C-alpha positions in Angstrom: -7.0 168.0 25.9 -4.0 165.5 25.5 -4.7 162.0 24.7 -2.8 159.9 27.3 -2.4 156.3 26.8 0.6 154.0 27.5 1.8 151.9 24.6 4.6 149.4 24.3 6.2 149.5 20.8 8.1 146.3 19.8 10.4 146.4 16.7 12.7 143.7 15.2 15.6 146.1 15.0 16.8 149.2 16.7 15.0 152.0 14.8 18.2 154.3 14.4 19.7 155.8 12.5 16.5 157.0 10.9 17.5 156.4 7.3 15.8 153.4 6.0 12.2 152.8 5.2 11.3 151.0 8.3 12.8 153.3 10.9 11.3 156.2 8.9 7.8 154.7 9.0 8.2 154.3 12.7 9.6 157.8 13.4 7.0 159.6 11.3 4.2 157.9 13.2 5.4 158.0 16.8 6.9 161.4 17.1 3.6 163.3 16.2 1.7 160.9 18.5 3.9 161.6 21.4 3.6 165.4 20.8 -0.2 164.9 21.2 0.2 163.2 24.6 0.6 159.5 23.9 3.3 157.7 26.0 5.4 155.2 24.2 8.0 152.8 25.5 10.2 151.0 23.0 11.4 147.4 23.2 13.7 146.6 20.4 16.0 143.8 19.2 19.6 145.0 18.7 20.6 142.6 15.8 24.0 141.7 14.6 22.9 142.9 11.2 21.8 146.4 12.2 23.7 146.7 15.5 23.5 150.0 17.4 26.9 150.5 19.2 25.9 153.6 21.1 25.7 153.3 25.0 23.4 156.4 25.3 20.0 156.9 24.0 20.1 158.8 20.6 18.7 162.4 20.8 16.6 161.5 17.8 14.8 158.9 19.9 14.1 161.1 23.0 10.5 161.0 22.5 10.2 157.5 24.0 9.8 157.4 27.7 11.8 154.3 28.1 13.9 152.2 25.7 14.9 148.5 26.3 17.0 146.5 24.0 18.1 142.9 23.7 21.1 141.7 21.6 20.4 138.9 19.3 22.2 137.2 16.3 19.7 136.8 13.4 22.4 136.2 10.7 21.4 133.7 8.0 23.7 130.6 8.0 23.9 127.6 5.8 23.7 125.2 9.0 20.6 127.1 10.3 18.9 127.1 6.9 19.4 123.5 6.5 18.3 122.6 10.1 15.2 124.6 9.5 14.1 122.1 6.9 13.3 119.7 9.7 10.9 122.2 11.5 7.6 123.7 10.6 8.2 127.5 11.1 9.6 129.7 8.4 13.4 130.4 8.7 12.5 134.0 8.1 10.7 133.9 11.5 12.6 131.2 13.6 15.7 133.4 13.6 14.0 135.8 15.9 13.1 133.1 18.6 15.6 133.5 21.5 15.6 132.7 25.2 17.2 136.1 26.2 14.7 138.0 24.2 11.9 136.1 26.1 13.4 137.0 29.4 14.0 140.7 28.6 10.5 141.2 27.2 8.9 139.3 30.2 10.8 141.7 32.5 9.4 144.7 30.7 5.9 143.3 30.9 6.1 142.6 34.6 7.3 146.1 35.4 4.7 148.1 33.5 1.1 147.8 32.5 0.1 149.0 29.1 -3.1 149.8 27.3 -1.8 148.7 23.9 1.1 146.8 22.7 2.1 147.5 19.1 4.2 145.4 16.9 6.1 147.0 14.1 6.0 144.1 11.5 5.0 140.6 11.6 8.2 138.9 12.7 8.2 139.7 16.4 4.6 138.1 16.8 6.6 134.9 17.6 6.3 136.3 21.1 2.5 136.9 21.1 1.9 133.9 23.4 4.3 135.7 25.8 2.5 138.8 25.6 -0.9 137.2 26.2 0.7 135.5 29.3 2.0 138.6 31.0 -0.3 141.5 29.7 -3.9 142.2 29.3 -3.2 145.0 26.8 -4.7 144.9 23.4 -2.3 143.8 20.8 -2.0 145.7 17.4 0.0 144.9 14.4 1.4 147.7 12.2 2.0 145.7 9.0 4.7 147.2 6.9 4.3 144.6 4.2 2.5 141.4 3.4 5.7 139.7 4.2 5.3 136.3 2.5 4.6 137.8 -0.8 8.1 139.3 -0.8 9.7 135.9 -0.8 7.1 134.3 -3.1 7.8 137.1 -5.8 11.5 136.5 -5.1 11.2 132.8 -5.7 9.5 133.4 -9.1 12.6 135.4 -10.1 15.0 132.8 -9.0 16.7 130.7 -11.7 18.4 128.3 -9.5 16.1 125.4 -9.0 17.3 124.6 -5.5 17.1 128.1 -4.3 13.7 128.5 -6.0 12.4 125.5 -4.2 13.7 126.7 -0.8 12.3 130.2 -1.2 8.9 128.7 -2.0 8.9 126.4 0.9 9.8 129.4 3.2 7.4 131.6 1.7 4.5 129.1 2.2 5.4 128.6 5.7 5.7 132.3 6.3 2.1 132.8 4.7 0.8 130.2 7.2 2.4 132.2 10.0 1.2 135.5 8.7 -2.4 134.2 8.3 -2.4 132.8 11.8 -1.0 135.7 13.6 -3.2 138.2 11.8 -6.2 136.4 13.1 -4.9 136.3 16.7 -4.1 140.0 17.2 -6.7 142.5 18.1 -6.2 144.8 15.1 -4.1 145.6 12.2 -2.7 148.8 10.7 -1.3 148.3 7.2 0.4 151.2 5.5 -1.5 151.0 2.3 -5.0 150.2 0.8 -3.3 147.5 -1.2 -2.3 145.6 1.9 -5.5 146.5 3.5 -7.3 144.3 1.1 -5.3 141.2 2.1 -5.4 141.7 5.9 -9.2 142.3 6.0 -9.7 138.7 4.9 -8.3 137.5 8.3 -9.1 140.3 10.8 -12.3 142.3 11.4 -10.6 145.4 12.7 -8.2 146.7 10.0 -7.4 150.4 9.6 -5.0 151.8 6.9 -2.6 154.2 8.6 -0.4 155.7 6.0 3.2 157.1 6.6 3.1 160.8 7.2 5.5 163.2 5.6 6.0 166.8 5.9 7.3 168.9 2.8 11.1 168.6 2.9 13.5 171.4 2.1 15.7 170.8 -0.9 18.1 172.6 -3.1 16.5 173.9 -6.3 17.8 172.2 -9.5 15.5 174.0 -11.9 18.6 175.7 -13.5 20.4 172.3 -14.0 20.9 171.5 -17.7 21.9 167.9 -16.8 19.5 165.4 -15.3 20.7 163.2 -12.5 19.1 159.8 -11.5 19.2 158.4 -8.1 18.9 155.0 -6.4 18.8 154.6 -2.5 18.4 151.3 -0.8 20.3 148.7 1.3 22.3 146.3 -0.8 21.8 143.5 1.7 18.2 143.1 0.6 17.8 140.8 -2.3 15.0 142.7 -4.2 17.2 145.7 -4.3 20.2 143.7 -5.8 17.9 142.1 -8.5 16.4 145.5 -9.3 19.6 147.4 -9.7 20.9 144.6 -11.8 17.9 144.8 -14.0 18.3 148.6 -14.4 22.0 148.3 -15.4 21.4 145.5 -17.9 18.2 146.6 -19.5 18.1 150.5 -19.1 21.5 152.0 -18.4 23.1 150.0 -21.1 20.6 151.1 -23.8 21.8 154.3 -25.2 21.1 156.6 -22.0 22.1 160.1 -23.0 25.8 160.6 -22.1 25.0 163.7 -20.1 22.8 162.0 -17.7 24.4 160.8 -14.4 23.5 158.2 -11.7 24.0 158.4 -7.8 23.8 155.2 -5.9 23.2 155.6 -2.1 22.5 153.2 0.7 24.3 150.9 3.1 26.3 147.8 2.4 27.1 148.4 -1.2 30.0 146.0 -0.7 27.4 143.2 -0.6 26.1 144.0 -4.1 26.9 140.7 -5.9 26.9 141.9 -9.4 29.1 144.3 -11.5 28.5 148.0 -11.3 29.4 149.5 -14.6 32.9 151.2 -14.7 31.4 154.5 -15.8 32.5 158.0 -14.8 28.7 158.9 -14.8 27.9 156.6 -11.9 28.7 157.8 -8.4 28.6 155.5 -5.4 27.8 157.6 -2.3 27.2 154.6 -0.2 25.6 155.0 3.3 24.8 158.7 3.7 24.7 160.3 7.3 22.7 163.3 6.1 20.2 162.1 3.6 19.7 165.6 2.3 23.0 165.3 0.7 21.6 162.7 -1.6 18.3 164.4 -2.4 20.1 167.6 -3.3 22.2 165.6 -5.9 19.3 164.1 -7.8 16.2 164.9 -10.0 14.6 161.4 -10.6 14.5 158.6 -8.0 14.5 155.2 -9.8 12.6 152.2 -8.1 13.3 149.2 -10.2 11.7 146.6 -8.0 10.3 143.3 -9.1 9.6 141.7 -5.8 8.5 143.1 -2.4 5.4 144.1 -0.8 3.9 147.1 1.1 4.6 150.7 0.2 8.0 152.2 -0.8 8.8 154.6 1.9 11.8 156.1 0.0 9.5 156.8 -2.9 7.3 158.7 -0.7 10.2 160.6 0.8 11.4 161.3 -2.7 8.0 163.0 -3.4 8.2 165.0 -0.1 11.4 166.3 -1.5 9.7 167.2 -4.9 11.6 164.5 -6.7 10.3 162.7 -9.7 9.7 159.0 -9.0 10.3 156.5 -12.0 9.2 153.0 -10.9 8.1 149.6 -12.0 4.5 148.7 -11.1 5.7 146.5 -8.0 7.9 149.4 -6.9 4.9 151.7 -6.8 2.4 149.4 -5.0 0.4 151.3 -2.4 1.1 154.7 -4.1 -1.7 155.8 -6.4 0.7 157.6 -8.8 -0.9 158.9 -11.9 1.8 158.4 -14.6 3.1 161.4 -16.3 1.4 163.5 -13.6 2.9 162.7 -10.1 5.6 160.4 -11.4 6.0 157.5 -13.9 5.0 153.8 -13.5 6.3 151.4 -16.3 7.8 148.0 -16.5 9.0 148.1 -20.1 12.7 149.0 -20.1 12.6 150.7 -23.4 10.0 153.0 -21.9 12.4 153.7 -19.1 15.0 154.7 -21.5 12.8 157.0 -23.5 11.4 158.6 -20.5 14.7 159.3 -18.9 16.2 160.7 -22.2 13.2 162.9 -22.7 13.1 164.6 -19.1 14.3 168.1 -18.7 14.7 170.2 -15.5 11.4 172.0 -16.4 9.7 168.6 -16.5 11.1 167.5 -13.3 10.2 170.8 -11.4 6.5 170.4 -12.6 6.1 166.7 -11.7 7.9 167.3 -8.5 5.4 170.0 -7.5 2.6 167.6 -8.3 4.2 164.9 -6.2 4.4 167.3 -3.3 0.6 168.0 -3.6 -0.1 164.3 -3.4 1.9 164.0 -0.2 0.2 167.0 1.3 -3.2 165.4 0.4 -2.8 161.9 1.4 0.1 161.7 3.9 -0.4 164.7 6.2 1.0 163.7 9.7 -1.6 165.7 11.5 -4.5 163.9 9.8 -3.0 160.6 10.3 -2.3 161.2 13.9 -6.0 162.0 14.5 -6.9 158.8 12.5 -4.7 156.7 14.7 -6.0 158.2 17.9 -9.6 157.2 16.9 -8.4 153.7 16.1 -6.6 153.4 19.4 -9.7 154.5 21.4 -11.7 151.8 19.7 -9.8 149.3 21.8 -10.1 150.7 25.3 
């Protein structure tokens, strides 16, 4: 019997194209739920940062019954950052407050009654009072990260005193907002057990709902004599910038074998503020329309992160493609990787060098197979859908 329920999904950016961690996390959850009979409408901001120019609904999002969007400029500005000092709300949140968004969301809530309203991420909970005013629906937060910890960690890495002070101020304000909102929603769905531990301190109804992945088809590289590393991530996100800089300065420059190459993929590489080595072994793919083109080129995904929170969707995706994940401890948070079995977790750059230089195609094939078993066991979309249905039912 189908499980019919009407849910309004609220996102801080339009979840298309489906090629970044946030949009992948949304797609892999909603699609199987719709197939099982749940009805979803989408209300999404269309931000200047990730603007969707299409006039028609993308075929890839056809599983939503209705889609509503509202244009908004959330670009960071020096003037906006300074003005924010005289307020109380974190600048990371206040940029999402907009009168047109209030009007658009109010219209959606007047037109339709929902059983559940689900926020994808904490930022849009600035509209929680509006939701409570116009809807009797239960409100759930799907927490992709513990957001304030991203900026707190980033402030600890910052060497400029003024920037460090500003980031700490904003992180503390964000932490206050995050604590308040997590206590006011009806339930929370973190993506990992790591984040579950944080949220259960503030809300009695917390259920970990992992990101689901099916095994992905990829070109076999078992006959390749040369190992290729890969990095994929948006270069307008500061943790990616800092992490890639660390990799180049502390790993790539330390006697990496000359027959090992590196492929860089992701959007906005023109915003990378540091020098990419002038090295024939380094290929910059940039933003890729067909992500399979990236995965078919590489053997090992590097995840050199030193700030951030939540779970690395791209690392899970790599494992679904039978790729080896080589990560720092922060980069692998939320993924219970057994080092040397399903991947590698290490923070010492010399260990990175030694591991990369020692890897063969046979090693990659073996560990990739183990990684796929991990995905099948802990990220089965069917199992996750059943778990989410049970959680939804507990609220109505």
